[in-house]
C-alpha positions in Angstrom: 12.6 -32.0 27.1 14.3 -29.8 24.4 11.8 -31.1 21.8 8.9 -30.0 24.0 10.4 -26.5 24.6 11.0 -26.1 20.8 7.4 -27.2 20.1 6.0 -24.7 22.6 8.1 -21.9 21.2 6.9 -22.7 17.7 3.3 -22.9 18.9 3.5 -19.5 20.6 5.2 -17.9 17.6 2.5 -19.3 15.3 -0.3 -18.3 17.7 0.9 -14.7 18.1 1.6 -14.2 14.4 -2.0 -15.4 13.7 -3.3 -13.0 16.4 -1.5 -10.1 14.9 -2.9 -11.0 11.5 -6.4 -10.7 12.9 -5.8 -7.0 13.6 -5.4 -6.3 9.9 -8.4 -4.9 7.9 -8.7 -6.1 4.4 -11.5 -3.9 3.4 -11.6 -0.6 5.4 -14.6 0.7 3.5 -16.8 -2.4 4.1 -18.6 -0.9 7.0 -19.0 2.5 8.6 -16.5 3.0 11.3 -16.2 5.7 14.0 -12.5 5.5 14.8 -10.5 8.6 14.2 -7.3 6.7 13.9 -5.7 5.4 10.8 -6.3 1.6 10.7 -3.8 -1.1 9.8 -4.8 -2.7 6.5 -3.6 -5.0 3.8 -4.5 -5.7 0.2 -3.7 -9.1 -1.1 -4.2 -10.8 -4.4 -2.6 -12.2 -7.5 -1.3 -10.6 -10.6 -0.7 -13.3 -13.1 1.0 -16.1 -11.2 2.6 -13.8 -8.6 1.3 -13.2 -5.0 1.0 -9.5 -4.1 0.6 -8.0 -0.6 0.4 -4.3 0.2 0.6 -3.3 3.9 -0.6 0.2 4.8 -2.4 2.3 7.3 -5.8 3.7 6.1 -6.7 7.3 7.1 -10.3 8.5 6.9 -11.8 11.6 5.3 -13.8 12.5 8.4 -15.2 15.6 6.7 -11.7 17.0 5.9 -10.4 18.4 2.6 -8.0 15.7 1.4 -6.4 16.9 -1.8 -4.5 20.1 -1.2 -5.5 19.9 2.5 -4.6 16.7 4.5 -2.4 15.7 1.5 -0.4 18.5 0.0 -0.3 18.6 -3.8 3.0 18.4 -5.7 4.9 16.9 -2.7 6.0 13.3 -2.0 3.3 11.5 0.0 3.6 8.2 1.9 0.2 7.2 0.3 -1.1 6.0 3.6 -0.4 7.0 7.2 2.1 6.4 10.1 4.8 4.5 8.0 5.7 3.9 4.4 3.2 1.7 2.6 5.0 -1.4 1.4 4.4 -3.9 -1.4 5.7 -7.4 -1.6 5.6 -9.3 -4.9 6.7 -12.9 -5.2 7.9 -12.7 -8.8 9.8 -10.3 -11.0 7.5 -7.7 -12.5 7.4 -4.8 -14.9 6.0 -1.3 -14.3 6.2 1.0 -17.3 9.3 -0.2 -19.2 11.3 -1.2 -16.0 11.7 -4.8 -14.9 11.9 -5.1 -11.1 13.1 -8.2 -9.2 10.6 -9.9 -6.8 10.8 -8.4 -3.4 9.6 -5.8 -1.0 9.4 -2.1 -1.8 7.9 1.2 -0.5 5.1 3.0 -2.4 5.0 6.8 -2.6 3.1 9.2 -4.8 3.2 12.8 -5.8 -0.4 13.8 -6.2 -1.4 16.8 -8.3 -4.7 17.9 -9.8 -4.2 16.4 -13.3 -1.5 13.8 -12.9 0.2 11.8 -10.2 3.6 10.3 -10.0 3.7 6.8 -8.7 7.0 6.0 -7.0 8.5 2.6 -6.1 11.4 3.0 -3.6 13.9 0.5 -2.3 13.6 1.6 1.3 10.4 -0.2 2.4 11.0 0.2 6.1 10.7 4.0 6.8 8.5 6.4 8.7 6.3 8.6 6.6 8.5 10.6 4.3 11.1 11.4 7.0 13.6 8.9 5.6 12.5 9.2 2.0 15.4 9.7 -0.5 14.8 10.0 -4.2 18.1 8.2 -4.9 16.4 5.0 -3.7 13.6 5.3 -6.2 13.4 2.3 -8.6 10.8 3.9 -10.8 8.6 6.9 -11.2 5.6 6.6 -13.4 3.1 9.3 -14.4 -0.5 8.2 -14.0 -3.8 10.0 -14.4 -6.2 10.1 -11.5 -9.8 9.2 -12.2 -12.9 10.3 -10.4 -14.6 7.6 -8.3 -18.4 7.1 -8.8 -18.7 6.7 -5.1 -16.3 8.4 -2.6 -14.2 6.2 -0.3 -14.2 7.3 3.3 -11.0 5.4 4.0 -7.9 5.1 1.8 -7.9 1.7 0.2 -5.5 -0.3 -2.0 -6.6 -2.9 -4.5 -4.7 -5.8 -6.3 -5.8 -7.5 -9.4 -6.6 -7.2 -13.1 -2.9 -6.7 -13.9 -2.7 -3.6 -11.8 -2.5 -2.1 -8.3 -4.8 0.7 -7.5 -5.3 3.1 -4.6 -8.4 5.2 -4.0 -9.4 7.7 -1.4 -12.1 10.3 -1.1 -13.2 11.0 -4.7 -10.0 9.9 -6.6 -8.3 6.7 -7.7 -5.2 5.8 -9.6 -4.3 2.6 -11.4 -0.8 1.4 -12.0 -0.4 -1.4 -14.6 1.8 -4.3 -13.5 3.0 -7.2 -15.7 4.6 -10.3 -14.2 7.8 -11.4 -15.9 7.8 -15.2 -16.2 
């Protein structure tokens, strides 16, 4: 009887975990949507031999001014919506000249007109920037934003080609990532 109960519990856990995974959007810009809410998204891929997953909420432009409007310039931004965007990497990696152990981290940025600061922070489980503390920053890296050929209605992360990228509206940044073997 105990075995049956354990099997049933495992089945329900697996079933509901799979059902939750279905609510995640992997390409928020694939089709036109009409929702006004920020949608739950993930970007998954490989960099070298490491598995990478970025979990985030994707806000939409919806006719608004994004840079210097919805997103203030020169302030720490959660680089998503609702809660801190988090990244999980299965192997040690390097950003800039800093080697970082495999694990889960929060992504923040400080956007400005000519240069952004990409921030990787230890506290991956936080609400927006409410709990953000610079003392938990692992690295800050200056990156140049580039203009997108075609605007993205929804914020979107990308993984691959030895980098992670995030684009929204008319701008994208790329952050080079090297896996440490």
